[in-house]
C-alpha positions in Angstrom: 6.3 10.9 19.9 7.0 9.9 16.4 4.0 12.2 15.1 5.9 15.2 16.2 9.3 14.3 14.7 10.3 15.8 11.4 12.9 13.1 10.8 16.3 13.7 9.1 16.9 14.6 5.4 19.6 12.1 5.0 20.6 8.8 6.4 23.8 10.2 8.1 21.8 12.8 9.9 19.6 10.6 11.8 20.6 10.7 15.4 22.0 7.2 16.7 19.6 7.0 19.5 16.6 7.4 16.8 18.1 4.6 14.6 18.5 2.3 17.4 14.9 2.8 18.7 13.8 2.3 14.9 15.8 -0.9 14.8 14.3 -2.4 18.1 10.7 -1.3 16.7 9.9 1.1 19.5 9.0 3.8 17.3 7.5 4.7 13.8 9.8 6.0 11.0 9.1 9.8 10.6 9.9 10.1 7.0 11.0 8.2 3.7 14.7 8.6 4.8 14.1 6.9 7.9 12.1 4.1 6.3 15.1 3.4 4.0 17.6 3.5 7.1 15.9 0.9 9.0 17.9 -2.4 9.2 15.1 -4.9 8.6 17.1 -7.8 9.6 18.3 -6.4 12.8 14.5 -5.3 13.4 13.3 -8.6 12.6 15.9 -10.2 15.1 14.8 -7.8 17.8 11.1 -8.5 17.2 11.5 -12.3 17.4 13.6 -12.1 20.7 10.9 -9.6 22.2 8.3 -12.1 21.6 10.4 -15.5 22.3 10.3 -16.6 18.6 14.0 -16.6 17.8 13.4 -19.9 16.0 12.0 -18.0 13.3 15.0 -15.9 12.4 17.2 -18.3 10.6 14.7 -19.6 8.0 13.3 -16.2 7.4 16.8 -14.7 6.7 17.4 -17.7 4.3 14.5 -16.4 2.4 15.9 -13.0 2.5 19.2 -14.1 1.5 17.9 -15.8 -1.8 16.4 -12.6 -3.1 18.0 -11.5 -6.4 17.3 -7.8 -5.8 17.3 -6.4 -2.3 15.3 -3.3 -1.8 13.0 -2.1 1.1 10.1 -3.7 -0.6 11.5 -6.9 -1.6 12.7 -7.5 2.0 9.4 -6.5 3.2 7.7 -9.1 1.2 10.5 -11.8 1.9 10.0 -11.2 5.8 6.4 -11.1 5.8 5.7 -14.2 3.7 8.6 -15.9 5.8 6.8 -15.3 8.8 3.4 -16.2 7.3 4.7 -19.6 6.5 6.4 -20.3 9.7 3.4 -19.3 11.8 1.1 -21.3 9.4 3.5 -24.4 10.2 3.4 -23.6 14.1 -0.3 -22.9 14.1 0.8 -19.5 15.6 -1.9 -16.9 15.0 -1.2 -15.3 18.1 2.1 -13.9 17.0 0.8 -12.9 13.6 -2.1 -10.8 15.4 0.6 -9.1 17.5 2.2 -7.8 14.2 -0.7 -6.0 13.0 -0.7 -3.5 15.8 2.9 -3.3 16.3 4.2 0.3 17.2 6.9 0.0 14.3 5.3 0.8 10.8 7.8 -1.8 9.2 6.5 -4.7 11.2 2.9 -3.6 10.3 4.0 -3.7 6.4 5.0 -7.2 7.2 1.8 -8.0 8.9 0.1 -6.7 5.6 2.0 -9.5 3.7 0.8 -12.2 6.1 -2.8 -11.2 4.8 -2.1 -10.5 1.1 -0.1 -13.5 0.6 -2.1 -15.9 2.7 -3.5 -18.5 0.3 -6.1 -19.5 2.8 -8.0 -16.4 2.4 -10.5 -15.2 -0.6 -10.3 -12.3 -2.1 -13.1 -10.7 0.0 -11.6 -12.0 3.3 -8.1 -10.5 2.2 -9.9 -7.1 1.4 -11.8 -7.1 4.5 -8.5 -8.0 6.7 -6.5 -5.4 4.7 -8.9 -2.5 5.3 -7.3 -1.6 8.9 -3.9 -1.2 7.1 -5.3 0.7 4.3 -6.5 3.3 7.1 -3.1 3.2 8.9 -1.9 6.5 10.0 1.6 5.6 8.4 2.3 6.3 4.8 4.7 3.3 4.3 2.0 0.9 5.7 -0.7 2.3 3.4 1.7 2.0 0.4 2.7 -1.5 1.1 -0.7 -2.8 2.0 -2.4 -2.2 -1.4 0.7 -3.9 -3.1 0.2 -7.1 -1.0 -3.3 -7.5 -2.5 -2.7 -6.3 -5.8 -2.1 -9.7 -7.5 -5.6 -10.9 -6.2 -7.3 -7.5 -7.3 -5.7 -8.1 -10.9 -6.9 -11.8 -11.2 -10.5 -11.1 -9.6 -10.8 -7.9 -11.2 -14.7 -7.8 -11.5 -15.2 -8.9 -7.9 -12.5 -6.7 -6.7 -14.0 -3.4 -8.3 -17.5 -4.4 -6.9 -15.9 -4.6 -3.2 -13.9 -1.6 -3.5 -16.5 0.7 -5.1 -18.3 0.3 -1.5 -14.8 1.7 0.0 -15.5 4.8 -2.1 -18.3 5.8 0.4 -15.9 5.1 3.8 -15.6 8.1 5.9 -11.7 7.7 6.2 -10.1 9.3 3.2 -7.1 6.6 3.4 -9.6 3.8 2.7 -11.4 5.9 -0.2 -7.7 6.4 -1.6 -6.8 2.7 -1.4 -9.9 1.9 -3.6 -8.3 4.1 -6.5 -4.6 3.4 -5.9 -5.0 -0.3 -5.6 -6.6 -0.6 -9.2 -4.4 1.9 -11.1 -4.0 0.4 -14.4 -0.3 1.2 -14.5 0.4 1.5 -10.8 4.0 2.2 -9.1 6.3 -0.4 -8.3 3.8 -3.3 -9.4 2.6 -5.1 -12.5 0.2 -3.4 -14.7 -3.5 -4.6 -14.9 -3.9 -5.1 -18.5 -7.6 -5.1 -18.7 -7.8 -1.9 -17.3 -5.1 -0.4 -19.6 -7.3 -1.6 -22.5 -10.7 -0.9 -20.9 -10.5 1.7 -18.3 -14.0 2.3 -18.3 -14.5 -0.7 -16.1 -12.8 1.4 -13.2 -15.6 4.2 -13.4 -17.6 2.4 -10.6 -14.6 3.4 -8.4 -13.5 6.8 -10.1 -17.0 8.3 -10.4 -17.9 8.3 -6.8 -14.5 10.1 -6.0 -14.4 12.6 -8.8 -15.1 15.7 -6.3 -13.7 14.1 -3.1 -12.7 16.7 -0.5 -9.4 15.1 0.1 -6.2 16.0 -2.0 -4.6 12.4 -1.2 -7.7 11.1 -2.9 -7.7 13.6 -5.7 -3.9 12.8 -6.5 -4.8 9.1 -6.6 -7.7 9.6 -8.8 -5.9 12.1 -11.3 -3.0 9.4 -11.5 -5.4 6.6 -12.2 -6.7 8.4 -15.4 -3.3 9.9 -16.2 -2.4 5.8 -16.2 -5.3 5.3 -18.6 -4.5 8.3 -20.8 -1.2 6.5 -22.1 -3.3 3.6 -23.8 -6.9 5.2 -24.0 -6.3 9.0 -24.4 -9.9 9.5 -26.0 -11.6 7.8 -23.2 -10.0 9.9 -20.5 -10.7 13.2 -22.5 -14.1 12.1 -22.8 -14.5 11.3 -19.0 -12.8 14.8 -18.1 -15.0 16.7 -20.3 -18.1 15.1 -18.8 -16.9 15.5 -15.2 -16.2 19.4 -15.9 -19.8 19.8 -17.1 -21.4 17.8 -14.4 -19.4 18.8 -11.6 -17.5 21.9 -12.0 -16.0 22.0 -8.5 -12.3 23.0 -7.7 -11.7 19.4 -6.7 -12.9 18.1 -10.1 -10.8 20.7 -11.8 -7.7 19.8 -9.8 -8.1 15.8 -10.8 -8.9 16.6 -14.6 -5.7 18.8 -14.5 -3.7 15.9 -13.0 -5.6 13.4 -15.3 -4.7 15.2 -18.7 -1.2 16.2 -17.8 0.4 13.4 -20.3 -2.1 14.2 -23.1 -1.3 18.0 -22.6 2.5 17.5 -22.8 
């Protein structure tokens, strides 16, 4: 049902019955407007009631109320981490596993944080568990899931690049895109990775296999990765683009290169 819905263009145009279904966690958001319209506190309360975990509500909301800045993303993280901590204290893995396959995309976003911020998992375990979120059919889950592991990727860069270079061969374009998007030197809504800003050549083991990828979604990410790098190492990016055009003169590579050089060409 949610697949076919276009979604309203503005929050005030969302039909009341759709908003109620979204807040009860019965359907996915159809677009960014709906994503921003969901009342995450109410969704949480409904989720906990439906799963007989209402005792978790107050401690999680206390986390949320302490946030200096309340955005969709900070709420997402606060709720996800809050649920992770409570489930950990109560040895309640059964509840956490339900979140990962929940019909509501925002609940799956919370679930991604229960992996990305779980200190009991090492980097390999986190990446292995996050891959199903990377291939999620919903744009919101795909965006949030790389953010949840980004701090670990940054701290363990060599190991991350090694693991993610294997993801570039994956049959699912969303998984391939994760490899590129999660390692962008500047990234969006997240801290920069200084090592990649200074030495973007480290990322070539991810970028090279994707330089002529058939998916526009992947192409955009690779182009943006190189555009990020061009802001601190323009000569490197020009050199890579020249080499790619020589060795791989496909329309896919040409599209990536154009996107990669857009800041330099301004």
